N, C-alpha and C positions, 0 to 999 in steps of 0.2 A: 636704814639698819642707821642711822645719825641717830649720837646720842646712845646706843644700844649694843651689847660687846657679841662680835661676827664671830658666830660660829667655830671658822677656821683663823682666827686670828689675824691678827696685822703686818707678819715678817716678807718685806716686800716678796726675795731672793724664792725664801717655801713656799708661798702660796702663789708662785710663777709656776712653778714646778709641779701646784698640785694641780693646777688651774691647766697646766699643759697633757699634766696628764688625762686627768678627766674630760680635755677634746680631743685625745685621738680615742679616749673608748668612748665617746657617744657622741660628734659631734655627726657621725653617718643617720643615727639615729631621727637627729632634728632633720637632716637638709632630706631626706626623707620624706618627712611631716611637710615640712615647707612645701616639697613639691608636690604630694597629694595637694594640697586648699590651692594650687593651681598659677605659686608666686611662676611669674612672668617679667619681659621686656617692659620698662618705664614703670611700672611698680613704686610706690613713697613706700618707703620701710621705714621699721619707729625698735631700735634691738635698746633694749632694757634691762639694766645691768650687763654692760659688754663683755665686763671679763679683758679678756688675754687678743678678745677680735675676731675670732678664729670666723665665726658666723658671719659677723658685721660685713666682713674681706667679701665673703660669700654669697650676702646676700648684693654687695655692690659687683660683682662681676656676671652676676643672670640683672637685676634691674636694671647691666648695662648705661648708657652717656645717657638715656631718657629718663631713667629712674633717679632716685634717689636717697641715700639711707643715713636715718640720723641712729647717731651710739651712744648712749649714756650713762654714768654710772658715779657712783662717787664718789670718786677721782680718777685719773688715769695713770695710772702707775704703773700699769700691768697693760694699757691697753693701746696696742701698732695696725695703725690701718694699712701697713701695709705694700704704702703707695698710690691709694685706692682712694675715690676721691668719696669721701665719705664726711661728714660732718658730726666733731666728737664735745659730748655738752658735761661739766660735771650736774649731777643733776640727785636728788632724791627721793623718789617718787613718791614716800612716805609723804611727804612735806611742802616740797615744789611744785607750784604751776605745772601741769599739765604745758610741754613746752612747744606744740604745736597739736594742730590736729589736720582732719583730712587725710588722716595713711591708708594705703589698700591693706596692709600688713605691718601689725606689733606682734611679738614675738618674746615671748623671758623666758631663760632655762634655769632653772632651781637658786630660782629670787625670790618667789608669791612664798614658799617656805619658808625661810631668815628673818618675815618680815608678820609684824603686829598688826590684823586684823587683818585679812589680803584682799576679804571681801569687798572689801572698800576700792583696793587696790582695781582690782578686777573693775568693777563700774564703773571707775575713771580710762582706765583701759579703754573702756568698751565706747566708752563717750568719743574717742579720741578719735576710731575709724570713722571714715569717708561712709556712707551708704555703698552697704556690700563689705565691706572691711572684713577682712579675718584678724580674729585675735587668737594666738597660737602658746601657748603654753605648758611649759612641763616642770615637774615638781616627781622627787622622790615620795612610795608607794609605800614606807617599810624598810628595815635595815637585815631581812632575814638572807641571811648567803647558806646556801650547802655548797657541800665539800663531799666531792667519790674519789678515794674510799673514807666514807666517815667515821670523823674523830670525833672526841667530846669538846674540845679546845673550845666549839661554837652552840655548843649547849648553853640558852638559857642567854649565848650572848648579847643576839638582838633587843630585847625588852631590854635588856642594861643600856646598849650600847645607847637606843631609840631615851633612856632617862640619861641619860649623860648629856645628847641634844641639845634636849625640853633645859635644863637648867642654864644652858647659855641660849635659849630664846632661839631653837631650830627646833621645827617641828614637823619630824625626819618619815610623814605616815601624812604630810598632806597632798600630796597627790590623790588619796584617794575621797579628793574635797571637792577635786577643780570639779569636774562633770556637773555638777551643783551650784558650782560657785558659776560657774558661765552663766548657767543656763538662769540663776536670779540675776545677773545683771542685763536682762533683758535678748541676749546673745540665741539666733535660730541654728536650725541645721547641724548643732551640735554632733561632735565624732568621737576619734581616739581611741587611744591603748593604752596595752601595760606591757612593758616589753623586761627582761631579763637577761643580760650577757650570760654568754657559755665561755670560757676559755679556759684556757689549764694555768696556774698557777707562774706568775711574772708580772712580767709591763703592764701586762691590760689589767693587771689589776693595784696599780702605784696609788694610784686618783684614791683609796677605799684604804690602805696602806695608811698614805700619810693623815686623810682627815682622822682614822682612827688616833696614830698618832698626835692629832692636833686637840683630841678630848682625852688625853692617858690622862688627869689631874679627873676628870669629872665618872671617867669610868673607875679607878680605884677607890672612890666614892662613893659606889657602886657595887663594889666589892671583889670588881677584877682587875687580880692580882698585876705586877712586873711582872713577874712569870710567866701570867695568863696571856696577857701581852706581846711577849716576845714568841712566844709558842704562836700567837692568830696571828703578827710576822713571817714568821716563818713558814705558817701553811700556803698566804698568800705569795710567795714568789717560789712552794716548789713546785717545778712543772709534770712532779708525777703527780699533781694535786688536777682533781677537776672540778672546778671553781663555778655555782650557778648565785653571780646577783641579784644584793637588793629589787626589788620592782621599782619601774619607773611608769609615770602614766603624762604621757601626750597626748594638750586635749585641745581640740580649736569650738570654735563658732564664727558667724559671719551675723554682723550689722545688719537688719535688713535692711532693702535695698528702697529707694523710695522712687525709685522707675525710672528714675533719670537715666540711670549707665555710665557705665564709666569706660572712653576709649582708649586708655592706658590696661585695665586691667581684665581678665580672665573672667569665666564665668566660674565662681566654683560653685 
């Protein structure tokens, strides 16, 4: 993202709050996928775009003393190792050389959708895996929101929201291309799923409300008025509403094993 405008801005406090809300909303889904691919003690892991570090801390707990976790991001302004034995490095995945290789697991969440040329980044990450290693990626697969009881507030809102994101370099439907690009990188045993959060209005949607707030100028340019944005925010916070959130794709693939095996990792 270096040299590009980050869709969610650079204000430290606001972005930290958005990231914290995002962790509360989606960390469980990420952990479930990482468990499914076989993550275990002794694994060497790389968390790309580590943010506040919640997944890196969890990886460290699971990998244990015999494992290793490398966390990277453009800077460390939000990262907290929480006392865990985690190596943090500033790293631009678009431009900097891969910091090392031989990883059992590489994970990135809501990162590729903000990058120009994500397919090339996937190929570089795949090459950093050891034989048999797994690359796990998660990205938005569109911005459709559904509310019960039905309200006209969200009519045609998703397309305008996606265009507003595109104006600042955010491809909010990139998750629909993840599986294809994992396959093009040469990984095998591709798997994945899409999920949508379902919850009443309230704190569960704080990450969505803050993300929309960050794009208010671009949404206004798409014809979404300030009055309508206020109505959207009221919908998201009203516990009388049942909300189905935008779809998210989690997908993964394994680098083909050369037959040598690796004692520290389970077979995926």
